[in-house]
N, C-alpha and C positions, 0 to 999 in steps of 0.2 A: 745771657746768650749773645753772641756776636756773629754777624755774617758780614761778608765783604763782597761787594759787587763792583765791577769796573765798567763804566760807560764812556763812550766817546762822544763828545759834544760836536757841535757843528764846526768848530775850528780844529778838530782833530786832537785836542789835548785830552788827557786822562784825569778823571776825578774819582777819588776813592771815598766811599761812604761807609761809615761804621755805625751799626745800630746796636745799642746795648739794651738788654732787658734785665732788670733787677733794681735793686735799691740804689746801688752805686757801682761804679767800675773804675778801675785804675789802669790807665794806659801810660805806658812808658816807652819811649823811643830811644834806642841806643844803636848807633852805627847804622842808621837807616832801617832798623828792624822794629817791629811792633811787638810789645811784650804785654801779655794778658795774664792776669792771675787766675788760678784755677781754684775750685771749691775744695773743701777738706775731704779726705777719704778716711779709711779705717786707721791709717797711721797718724791721724791727727790733722789731716788735710780734708777740706770739703771739695768734693768732685762730683758734679751732677751731670747726667746725660739726658738730653731731651730727644725722644724718638723722632725719627723722620728728618732730623736736621744734622748739621755738622756738630760734632761734640762740643758743647759750650763749656766754657770755664768762667764762672762768675765769681767776682770778688765782692763780698758783702761787707758792709759796715753796719753794725747795729748800735743803736743808741740805748745805753743802760739807764739805770735810775739816776736821777739828779743830773741828767745831761751828759753822763759819761759815755764816751764813744768806745765801743768794743771793736778791736781789730782782729781779723782772721789771719792765721799764719799765711805767709806769702809764698806762693809757688805757682809757676805757670810756664807756658810755651812761648817762644819768640820766633817769628818768621818774617821774612822780608816781603814776599809777594805770593799771590795765590792765582795767578792767571798767566797764560802764555799765548803769544800771538801765533795764529795758524799760518801754515805755509812758510814757516821760517826756513830759509835756505842758507844760513851762515855756515862758516867752517867749524865753529865750536858749538858744543851742546848749549842749549838755552837754560840759564839759571831760572828755575821756577820760584824758589824761595829757600829760606834757611830756617831750620828748626833748632831751638835751643831750650834746654831745660834748666830750671833754677838750681837743680841739684848738681849740675855740671860745673865743676870748679876749674875746668880747663886742664886737669892733670892727665887726661886721656883714659881714665878708668870707666868712662861711660861710652857705650856704643849705641848708635841710633839705628833702629830697624824700621824699614818701610814695607808695607804690604797693601794689597788692594788692587784696583784696576790698573793694569799696565805697570805695576811695580816690578822692577827688575828687567823689563823689556823696553818700555817707553820712558819710565821715570826711574832714575837711580839716585841713591843718597850716599853721601860721604858719611860713613859711620862714625867719623871723628868730629867733623865740623857740623854735620846736620844739613849741609847744602844739598838741595834737590835740583837735578838737572833733567831736561827732556832730551833724549838721545835721538829721537826720530821727528820727522816733520809731521805735524798734526793737522787734521782737516776737521774743522768744526762741523761741516755738513755730515761727516761720518759719525762723530761723537762730540757732543758739545761740552761735556764735563766728565771728570774722573773723580771717583771717591777713593781716597787713600787713608790708611791708618798708620800712625807713627807711634813708636814706643822707645823709651830709654831703658836699657838693661845694663847690668854690670858686665864689663868686658871679660872678666876672668871667669865668672860663674854663669853668665847669661840669665841672671836672676832679674826679673822686672823690678825696676826702681819706682815706676809709676804705672798706673793703669794706662792702656792704649787710648790714644785720642784720634778721632776721625776728622778729616778736613777734606775740602773739595777744591780741586784745581779746575778752573774754567778755561776753555779755549776761546781766546778773543778773536772775533770775526773780522775778516777783511773782505773787501769787495772782489771776490774771485769767481763769481758765478753770474753769467748773463741771464736776463729774463728769458723764459721759454713759454711758448704757446703749446700746451700739451695736446690740444684737441684740433689743431689746424691741419690742413686748410679748412676754412669754414664756407658754408653755403647758406645763403639767406634769400628771402623773397620779400618784396614789398609791392603793394599795388601801384600801378601807374597812376599818374595825376595826383599823387599824394601831396599833402601840404608840406611846406618846409618845416623841418624839425621832427618829422615822423620817425619814430624809432624803428630801426631795421633789425639790429641784434646787438648783443653785448659780447665782446671778446675779453678774455681774461688771461693774463700771463702770470707765471709764478717765478719767484726768485729764491734760490736755495740759501741765500745769505740770511743772517740774523735780522729779522724785522725789528727787533727791540734795540738794536745797537746801530747807531748812526743812520745814514741814508742808503746803506748798501742794498736794502730791499724795498726802498720807496720808489714806486714805478710811476712813470708819466707816459701816456699814450699820445701818439700823433699819427697823422695820415701821410703816407709818402706817395701814394698813387690813388687816384679816384676823385680828385678835385676837378672842377668845382661842384661835382654832383653830390658828394657825400662829405660828412665831417665826423669827427670822433671826439668825445669828451675826454680831456686829458686824465682825469682822475679815475673815471669809472670804466672807460673803454666802450661806451655805448656809441654805436654808429647811427647817425641820423641823416635824413635827406637834407641836402643843402640848396637844391634848385626846385622851383615849382613847375608843375605841368610837364613832368617827364613822361614822354609818350612811348608806350611799348611798341607801337607800330613803327616808330622811327628808330629806336634802339632798345633791345630787350635785355642784354646782359652787360654787366660792368665788372671789371676786375679791380679790386681795391686792395692796397697793401697797407697794413697797420704796423706801426713800430711801437715797442714798449722799451723804455730806457730807465735804468736805475739811477741812483744818486740824485733823485728828484729831477732828472733831466739835465743836470749840470754837466759841464765839460768834464771828461774823464770817466763818465759813467758807461757801463756796458749796456748793450741793446740787443733785442731780438725782434724779428719780423714774422708776419704771417700773412697769407693771402685769403681774401674773402671774395667769393664770387656771388654777386648780387644779381638776382633776376627780377625783372619787373613783371608782375602778374597782370592779367588782362582784366579790364572793366569795360562795361558796355558804354563806350564813349563815342561810337561811330554808328550812324544810321545806315540801313541798307540802301543800295543805289543801283538802279538798272543802268547798264552801259549805254543803252539807247532808249529813246522815248517811244518809238514806233517800231513794231516788228511785223514783217510780212511773211505769211505762210500760205500753203495751198493743200487741198485735200481732194482726192478723186471721188467721184460719186459712187464708185463701186466698193468703197471701203465699208467695212461692217462696224457696228458699234463696238467700242473697246479698243479699236486700233489707234495708235499714236499719231497725232497731227504734227506736233512740234514741241520744242523746249525753249525755255528762257530762264535766266538766273540773275538774281540781284546780288551784287557783291557787298560783303560786309567784312572789313579787315579784322574785326574782333574774332576771337576763337572760343571754342566750347559753347556753352549755353548762351554766352553773350553774342555769338555770331550766328545763332539760329535765326532762320527767316521762315515765316509762314506766308503762304500765298492764298489769295481768294479772288473769285470773280466778283467784281463790283457792278458792272454795267455792260451794256451791249446787246445787240439783237441776236447774238448767238449763244446767250446764256442757256437756253433750253436745248440747244443742239450739241453743245460741247460741255465737257466737265474738266475739272482741274484737280490734279493730284501732285504730291511732292515725292520725288525720288529720295529714299532714305539714305542712299549712299552718296549721291552727288549733290543733294540739296537743291535740285533743279525743279522748276515748275513744269509739269508735263501736261500738255493739252491733249485730251483724248476725245474721240468721237462718241457722243452720247446717243445720237439718233442718226439714221442714214440721211445723207443729204442728196438732193436731186438737182442736177445741173439745169434741167428744164424748168424747175420751179423757182429756185433762188441760186444766184451765182456768187454771192459774196456775203460775209458775216464780219462783224466787229465785236471785239471783246476788250474790256478794261480790267487789268489785273493789278492787284495791290500786293506789295511785299512789305512786311512789318516784322519788327523784333518782338517776340513774345515776352522777353525778360528785359525790362527797362529799369536802369538804376536811377533811383529818385534823386541822387546827388547831381546827376547830369541831365535831368529832364528838361532843363531850360535850354539845352543844346539841341533839342528835338526840332521837328517831329521825327520819330524813329520809324519812318515808313516812306515808301515811294510808289509811284504808279507808272504803268506803261500801257500803250494801246497795241492790240494785236489785230491785224487785218488778215482774214482767211478767205482765199479765193477757191471756189469750187470748180474742179476740172471735169470736163465732159469725158465719159467713158462709154465704150460699146457694151451695153448691158444685155444680159440674156433676156429672153421673153419672161413675162410675169403672168402667172395664172390669176384668173379672177378670184378664185377662192383658194384658201390655204390647203384645203383637202376636200375630197368629194366622197359622199356616201350614196350608193345606189342599191336597189333591190331588184331581184329577178326570181321568178318562180322556178322551182325545180322541175325537171323533165320538160322545160320549154324547148321548142325546136331550135335547130341550128339557125343562126342569123337573127335571133331575137335581140332587140335593142335594149341595152342595159342603161345607158346614159350618155351624156356628152360633157366633155371638158373644153375649156376655152382659155387661151393665152394670147397675149399681144406684145408687140415690141414697143417699149416705152421710149426708144430713141426717136430723134427727130425724123430719121429716115422711115420709120414705121414699116420695116420689112415684113413679108409674110412669114408664117410659122408653120413648121412641119411637126406632126405628132408621131410617136411610136411608143410601144410597150417594151421595156427592157425584158429580154427573155429570162433573166435570172429572177425576176419577180413573178413570172408566170411560166414556170418550167414546163408544165403539161399543156400549155397553150390553150387554155379554156376560152380565151377572149382574143378579139382582134380589134384594131382601131383604124378608123379612116384617117390617113395622114394629113388630110387637108382640113376637115371640119371637126375632128376630135370625137366622132361618134364611136362608142364602144359597143360591140355586139358579141354574142356567144358563138362558139365554134362547134358546140355539141350540147346535148342535154346534160344538165347538172343534177347531182344527187345530193340533197341536203344531208341525208344520213351519212354520207361519206365525208363531206366537207361543207360545213354550214356557212363559212365565211371565206372569201377570197380577197387577200390584200395585195394589190398590185401597185405599180408605179407607172406613171405616164410621163414621158419626156417630151418637152417642146423645144425645138431647135430653130433658131433664126436662119432663114434662107438668105445667103449672102452674109457680108460682114465677117465676123470671126467665128461663125458657127458655134456660138455659145449656146448652151442648153440649160434648161432648168427642169426640175422634176417635181411632181406633186403626188401625194398618196391618194389612192382610190380604193375605198373599202366597199366590197360588193357582198350583200347578204343574200343567201339563197332562201327564198320563202318556202315554207313547208306545204306539201300536198299529201293527203292521206293515201299513201301508196304502200303501206306496210301493215299486214294483219297482226293482231296481238298474239302473244304466246305466253306459256308459263314463265313465271319469274324464275323458278328453279325446277330442275328435272330430277329431284330426289324421289326414291322409291318410298312407298308407305308400307310399314310392317304392322300386322295385326296378329293377335293371339288366336289360337283355335277356339278358345272359350270366350271370345269377345261377346259382349252383351248387345242385343239389338238396340238401335237408337243412339249408340255412342258415336260421337264425332271423331273420326279417325284422322282427319286432315283438313286444313283450311288452305285453299289454293288461291294464288293471286296471279296477275298477269302484267306484262310490260308491253310497250309499243314503241318502236323506233321513231315513230312520228311524234310531233308535238301534240300534247293533249290540250284541247280547247277548254275554256272555262266551263265548269260543271259537266264536262264530259267524263263518263265512267265506263267500265267494262261490265258486260253482262255474261252470265255463265248458264249453260244448259247441257244436259246429257244428249249425246248423239241420238237421233231418232231411232236407230236400230236397237238401242238398249234402253230406251226411255222407260220401258216397263219391266226391267229386270228385277229379280227377287233378292238380289244380294246387296246392292248399294243404291243410295239416293243422293241427290245434289240439291242444296239450298243456296240460292243467290242472296247474299247479304246486302245487296244494293250499295256497297261501298267498294266496289271493284275487287271483292273477294267472294269465295263460295265455300260452303262447308260440305264435306263428304261424310255421310252417315251410314251405319250398318243396318240392314233391314232384317237380318235373321241371325240365328246362332247355329252352332254346330258345324263350323268350318273344320275341314280335315286336310292335312298336308298330303296324306296318301291319296285322297280323292282328287284334289286340285290344290296346288301350292301357289299358283300365281294367277291373278285376275288383271285384265287390261280394261281400263275404264275410259272410253273416248268422251272428251268434254269439248263442247263448242264454246268459243270465246268471241264476243262481238264488241268492237270498239265504239260503236254508235257515232262514228264520224261521218264526214261528207266527202266522198261517198262512203257508206258504211262498209267495213271490211270485217270478215270473221275467219277463224281458223279452228281446226279440230286438233286437239292435243291429247295424247294418251297418258293416263295416270296409271302407273304400275303399282299393284297392291299385292304384297307377298304375305302368305300365311306362315306363321312361325310357331314353334313349340315354346310354351311358357310354363313357369312354375305357378304355385298357388298365389304368388304376389304379382302375377302378370309381368314377371321379368322374362324377357326373351332369352331362351336358351339356344335354340337352333332354328334356322330357316331352311335347312336342306331337306331334300326329299327323303333321304335315308337318315335315320338317327345316327348321331356321332357317338360311337362307343369306344372308350379307351381300353387298352389291353388290361386284363385282370392282373392285379398285383403290382403294376408298374405305373409310376407317376410320369408326368411329362418331363420332369427334371432327370429322372433315371434314364428315360429313352434318349434324351439329348446327350447324356454322359456316355451311354453305350455307343451312340453314333459317332461321337468325337473320338473315342478310342479306336473304332474301326478305321476312321480316316487317318489317324496317326500311324497305325500299323501299315496301312496301304502305302503311305508316304515313305516309311522306312524301307519297305520292300522295293519300291520303285527306285529309291536312291541307291540301294545296294546293287541292284541290277545295272544301273547306269555306271556305277564305279567299276564293276566287273568288266563292262564292255570297254571302258577307257583304259584298263590295265593292259600293259604291253606283254606279249608272250615272251618267255625266256628264250635265249639263243639256243640252249640245249635242254632237252627234257630232263627233269630232275632224276628220273630213273637212269638216264644215260649220261649223267653228269660225270665228268672225269676230274678227279681231284688234282691231278698233275697239270691238267690244262688250266685250272683256276690259278694255280701257283704261277704258271708262266704268264698268265694274263695280267697279274697284278705286280709281279716282282721282277720281270725280265728287264734288265737295264741295257741290254744290247752289248755288242762286242766292243773291244778296245779300238785303238787307232789302227792296228794291223789285222783286225778280224775281218777278213774278206769273205768268209764263208758263213753266211747267216744260218742260224740254227733253225732247222725245219721242225715246226711244232707238230707236224704229223708223225714224227718219230716217237712221240710220247703217247699217241693214241694206241689203245689196246686192239690189236687186229682180231682178237677173239670176240670182241664185242659185236662184231658184225654177224657172227655165227650164233648169237644168242646166249653164249656162255660168258657170264660176268662173274669173276671170282670176287670174294669178299676183300674189300680194301681197307677195312677198319681194324683187321687183326692180321698177325703174321701167319703164313701158311704152316700147317703141321708138318708137311713133307718138304724138306730142303733139297732142292735139285742140286746135283753135283755140278761142279764146274766142267764145262765141255772141254774135250781135248783140244789142245792148241790154244786155248784161251786161259791158260794157267797164269800163275803169278809171275810177272816178268822179273828179270834180274834187276839188281839194284842199280847197276851202272850202265846197262846197255839198252834200257827202255827208251822209246820215243813217246813223249807225253801225248802228242797228237794221235798216234796210233792207239795208245792205251785208251784214250777217251772214246775213240770211234769203236773200239772193241767192246768197251763197256756198254755203249749205246746199243750196239747190235745184240749183245747178250740180254739186255733188259727188254728189248723189243720182242725177242723170241721166247721169253719166259712169261707165260700168261698168269702165273701165280705170284710173281715178284711184287712185293709191296712197294709203295711209292717212296721208300726211303732214299733211293738213289736219284731222286729228282734234283738233288743238289748239284749233280754233275752239269747242269745247264749253266752254272756259274763257274765251272771248273776252268774255263779257258776264255780269256778276254783278249787274247793276242799277246804276242811277245813284246816285251819292253814297253809296256803301257806307261806313258809319262804321268797321266793323271792318277794312276793307281786305282784300286777298287773303290767304288762308291757304295758297296753293299753294306747295309746295316742289319743283315740277317742274323737272327739269334735263334738258337736251337735249345731244346731241352734234352735232358738225359733220357736216353731210350735204352731199352733192353734188346740187344740184337745178338744173334748167334754168328754173324759174319765176322771174319777175322780180317782186321785192317792193319795188322802189324807190318805188312809189307810196305806201308806208306813211309816207314822210317827210312827206307833205302832210297827214297826219291830225292833226297837232298834238302838243303835249308829252305828252299822256296815252299816246300810242302810240309814243313815242320809243324805248323799250326794245325793243318788238316790231320796230320798223323797223331798229334796230341789229342784232337777232338774225338777221333774214331779208333785210335790204336789202344787206348786204355779205357776200359769199361767203367772203372770206379770214379773217374774224374768227370765233373759236370762240364757240360758243353758251354763254353764262354763265347763271347761275341767275336766275330772274325776280325783279325787285325787289318785295319784299313791301310796300314803302311806297306803291306805285302800283297802281291798278286795271288789270288786264289784260283 
């Protein structure tokens, strides 16, 4: 096997290397071409293909017995070169190489065929000489090599003379691509105060040229901008710090420009640049510092605890956790009067009042405040200490304060029913200012709406204005206001709780007023009820109620009472044989004594009702008359019957109401005139020239007033003859207006005429109507004995009417809207 590679050394010259695999090889050079012998094939030649490589042609020599050398038949390809320079822009195609077969005797009977990648488009072969040319400019970065197959065939028969052989054409690289930074621009961070040589980041450029050929892809890095702060390693592209103690507080960002140049950085090489933005990150290298060592503040004595007195802040140029500052009180006589907190937003120390200050007692306080970093970097601890102190002097300002009560609240007691003006208690307040002005007292009315109490405005004595009732209101919670006379009239209030002490002024009474029910067959001695009592007054310790029957019934024969000595009493039955008919209710008066001081008693009536019971003493009825249900009907049946009656009554009431709301007709049904109804709904009125409105009264039957109403739903049996003078008019001399009036008069005077002639109300709408008839009247075929043939003589305007009434056999069609009827 033989392969051929071409490399370019540092001086730009070409060197060819041939590697032979086998026992021996025979190389011959003729006219600048390289000739290789091929192995034998089936025709007596040895030809061996190795997969994955260019088709090799090996020439073997074997050593026979007794040192005899055996030679294989000689046959091979010959070619000049196997590479082409990229980006060639000459006027002529580039000669890639020349193929020559041993069987080619030069008589032109052999034709060379080329196939494979780019054959016929990029690479062409002279089928006579075997010269291969590249017809297009090649770019190694697009395709570095091409695999082609050559074969020699007979020109006349195209019969292969040898098996096809594969070879590779490599594109020789030139330096035509500059280095590129594919991921730029770059951003990097490095802590401030880093040592010289601290790695910041590594930048890498790529070159599309062949890294295995020459120096076209050998890159060298350099820094164009960013010195003297940073440097870059030429071979690796690692950026490092070049100066010590770079301070973020002085400068935080640096713009660095890195260049990558090929050809090893020599002259003539191509280059590319990228930008690197380097940011110094913060470290805790600065201690906090107060802008001043002494701060002066003031607070008024009327301020309440929790109010802010003042603020101060230590400055730390570091950021984040490195710039956090904690504050604490370290010393001073105001440590117990003030407290220190930190504002989470502004990081300021906030001094607040912890206890109320008094100008008259102490007028100035001093505090020592320390500010320190909670996070200290051990690398810079020698630069410490990372804390600072400041002194705060606080002056107390005098304020006109309201009076102050001696006690925060007052509790008094007064007996109920005490007379008006009884003293309840006294409150006292004083002015703590230096002036010590007198104080005036009052009770705000909203705390004592009913004005049970009054107060002396000078000495603060509280008295009652009326007797109090503990059972109505046991406690009275009022407020007393003290106002300084003079000054700013400031006031202060205090809570006064007044308890009304109990007096035994309410007699006891039954706890419940329920009735007691007993059966008629109750047994003597049975306890039918246990009564108890309540008292609105307070019960003293060991105080209990006692029960007795009223003296007037103490010896009755029906019931007895037993005091249980526990504020309850039992009611027992003394006899049997109670009857509801004889007496159904018994009233038992019972005296209850509260045994208080003074002792009070009351008489309460216990109602006992006699009831009818079954054999299990279950109460059935307690009425005087027994309750008997109707025979054969249950309660559910009675309820159903009652519901039906109610529904029927509701229907009747609704029907009557609807009848009352119904409007009366304009004409009584018996007197209804069919012709009037037709006029009411179908009268369209006259035309433009109809000045004589049709009188509806002409259609009313005059005989209706005399009580004679002929049948209108059938034709009359007797046909009245036409009156003299009202006969059929001539065809050409008739006046339509007179004809219509004549027909109307005839119809009015005929009491038995049916309403068929009611159509004459549409007969005249005026002469020359522009709009024409708007009637949509339709009629049905009727059987009539009247002769309407004379309508044929009225002319074309009445042709349709003559057709409708003149022929009895034709159905009555709709009126022509295009003609006047």
